[in-house]
C-alpha positions as CSV (number, residue, x, y, z in Angstrom):
1,M,161.8,-208.5,120.7
2,P,161.5,-205.1,122.2
3,G,163.8,-205.7,124.9
4,L,166.7,-207.0,122.5
5,F,165.9,-203.7,120.1
6,S,166.3,-201.6,124.2
7,K,169.7,-204.0,124.6
8,L,170.9,-202.5,121.2
9,L,169.8,-199.0,121.3
10,R,172.0,-199.0,124.4
11,L,175.1,-200.8,123.0
12,E,175.1,-198.3,119.7
13,H,174.6,-195.1,122.4
14,Q,177.6,-197.0,125.2
15,I,180.2,-197.5,121.4
16,F,178.7,-194.1,120.4
17,V,179.7,-192.1,124.0
18,W,182.8,-194.2,123.8
19,I,184.0,-193.0,120.4
20,N,182.5,-189.6,120.4
21,G,183.5,-188.9,123.9
22,R,186.6,-190.8,125.5
23,L,188.7,-190.9,122.3
24,H,189.0,-187.0,121.9
25,N,192.7,-186.0,121.6
26,R,194.5,-183.0,119.7
27,F,195.6,-185.8,116.8
28,L,192.1,-186.9,116.6
29,N,190.6,-184.1,116.4
30,F,192.8,-183.1,113.6
31,W,192.4,-186.0,111.4
32,L,189.0,-187.1,112.1
33,Y,188.3,-183.3,111.1
34,Y,189.9,-183.5,108.3
35,V,189.7,-187.4,106.7
36,T,186.5,-187.5,107.3
37,Y,186.2,-184.8,104.0
38,L,186.9,-188.0,101.8
39,G,183.5,-189.1,102.4
40,G,182.5,-186.2,100.6
41,A,180.7,-185.7,97.9
42,T,183.5,-183.4,96.2
43,F,186.1,-185.6,97.4
44,T,184.4,-189.0,96.0
45,I,183.0,-187.8,92.5
46,A,186.1,-185.9,91.8
47,A,188.2,-188.4,92.3
48,S,186.2,-191.5,90.1
49,L,185.7,-188.5,87.5
50,L,189.1,-187.7,87.3
51,I,190.2,-192.0,87.0
52,W,187.8,-192.4,85.1
53,L,189.0,-189.5,82.6
54,F,192.8,-189.5,82.4
55,A,194.0,-192.8,84.2
56,P,195.6,-195.9,82.2
57,A,194.1,-198.8,82.1
58,P,192.5,-200.7,84.2
59,W,192.4,-197.9,86.4
60,K,190.0,-196.3,83.6
61,Q,187.1,-198.3,84.0
62,I,187.5,-199.0,88.0
63,G,187.1,-195.5,88.1
64,L,183.9,-195.7,85.8
65,Q,182.8,-198.1,88.3
66,A,183.3,-196.2,90.9
67,L,181.2,-193.6,89.7
68,V,178.6,-195.3,88.8
69,A,178.7,-197.5,91.9
70,L,178.9,-193.2,93.8
71,S,175.5,-192.9,91.5
72,V,173.6,-196.3,92.2
73,S,174.6,-195.9,96.5
74,H,172.9,-192.8,96.6
75,I,169.3,-193.8,96.0
76,P,168.8,-196.1,98.4
77,V,170.7,-193.6,101.1
78,V,168.1,-190.4,99.8
79,I,165.0,-193.5,100.1
80,A,166.5,-194.2,104.2
81,K,166.6,-190.7,105.4
82,K,163.4,-189.6,103.6
83,L,161.6,-193.2,105.5
84,Y,163.7,-193.1,109.1
85,P,163.7,-189.1,109.5
86,R,166.4,-189.9,112.5
87,L,167.8,-186.9,114.5
88,R,171.8,-186.7,114.5
89,P,173.6,-187.7,117.8
90,Y,174.6,-184.1,118.4
91,L,171.2,-182.9,118.2
92,A,170.1,-185.9,120.3
93,F,172.3,-185.8,122.9
94,P,173.8,-182.4,124.8
95,G,177.1,-182.7,125.2
96,T,178.3,-184.5,122.5
97,N,181.2,-183.3,120.8
98,T,180.9,-181.5,117.4
99,F,182.5,-179.2,115.0
100,R,182.7,-176.6,113.0
101,N,179.0,-176.6,110.8
102,P,177.3,-179.6,111.5
103,L,174.7,-181.5,109.4
104,K,171.1,-180.8,110.1
105,D,169.6,-183.0,107.8
106,H,168.9,-187.1,108.9
107,S,170.8,-189.3,110.5
108,F,170.6,-192.5,109.0
109,P,172.0,-193.9,107.1
110,S,176.0,-192.1,106.7
111,G,176.0,-190.4,103.1
112,H,180.0,-190.0,104.1
113,T,180.9,-193.5,105.1
114,T,177.9,-194.8,102.2
115,A,180.3,-192.8,99.5
116,I,183.6,-193.9,100.5
117,F,182.9,-197.3,100.4
118,S,181.4,-197.4,97.2
119,V,183.8,-195.2,95.5
120,T,187.1,-197.9,97.3
121,V,185.5,-201.3,97.3
122,P,186.0,-201.4,93.4
123,F,189.6,-200.5,93.4
124,M,190.6,-203.4,96.0
125,G,190.7,-206.4,93.6
126,L,194.0,-204.5,92.3
127,D,196.4,-204.9,94.7
128,P,196.3,-206.4,98.6
129,I,198.2,-203.2,99.4
130,L,196.0,-200.9,97.6
131,T,193.2,-202.8,99.9
132,A,194.9,-202.5,102.9
133,I,194.7,-198.8,102.3
134,L,191.9,-197.9,100.6
135,I,190.1,-200.0,103.9
136,F,192.1,-197.9,106.1
137,I,190.6,-195.0,104.8
138,A,187.4,-196.1,104.7
139,F,187.2,-197.3,108.0
140,N,188.7,-193.8,109.5
141,V,185.8,-191.7,107.3
142,A,183.0,-194.3,108.8
143,I,185.1,-193.7,112.7
144,S,184.8,-190.2,112.0
145,R,181.2,-189.6,111.5
146,I,180.8,-190.8,114.4
147,Y,184.0,-188.9,116.2
148,L,182.4,-186.0,115.1
149,G,179.0,-186.2,116.4
150,L,177.3,-186.4,113.2
151,H,176.6,-190.4,112.7
152,Y,175.3,-193.4,115.1
153,P,177.5,-196.6,114.8
154,S,174.6,-198.5,113.2
155,D,174.1,-195.2,110.2
156,V,177.6,-195.8,109.6
157,L,177.7,-199.5,109.9
158,A,174.4,-199.4,107.5
159,G,176.5,-196.8,104.9
160,A,179.1,-199.2,105.1
161,T,177.0,-202.3,104.0
162,I,174.8,-200.1,101.4
163,G,178.3,-199.1,99.4
164,S,180.2,-202.5,99.7
165,L,176.9,-203.9,98.1
166,V,176.5,-201.8,95.6
167,A,180.2,-201.5,94.3
168,F,180.5,-205.6,94.5
169,G,177.6,-205.1,92.2
170,T,177.9,-203.0,90.2
171,V,182.0,-204.8,89.7
172,A,179.8,-208.5,89.3
173,L,177.5,-206.7,86.7
174,W,179.9,-205.3,84.7
175,T,181.9,-208.3,83.9
């Protein structure tokens, strides 16, 4: 088992280096630096709240579901960050590409990724085109966290899983 864990860690590091190092270019520096904010607290709370308060049905109900999923999904994130104090990659690996004012709290799991998945998943049942757009956005936020040197691939995978499962659960319990 320790051999498998070592191989998985090496694979994760290789994926991290590929996304954070080899993919860097001007367009992605711009795009991923700004798209990452779509997973931040300010945007996810504001968007969910505004949709819930001002949108017509069925958007109104889904906005509330997204707000509830967002709130509930951060309970396991806070617990995991306390139980598993993982250093952020830019702190652990010299030479990691990062940008202005990087976060200094624990890395696992990615809160931005959790947030964007918990907020977008409830809306995905409305329309296949909307689903494709929201998956694209959520995936870009997740990749941006690695690209910016703030998270490992397993951090964003855990965040996507937590956000999606809580959102699915919220929607399922709602109906």
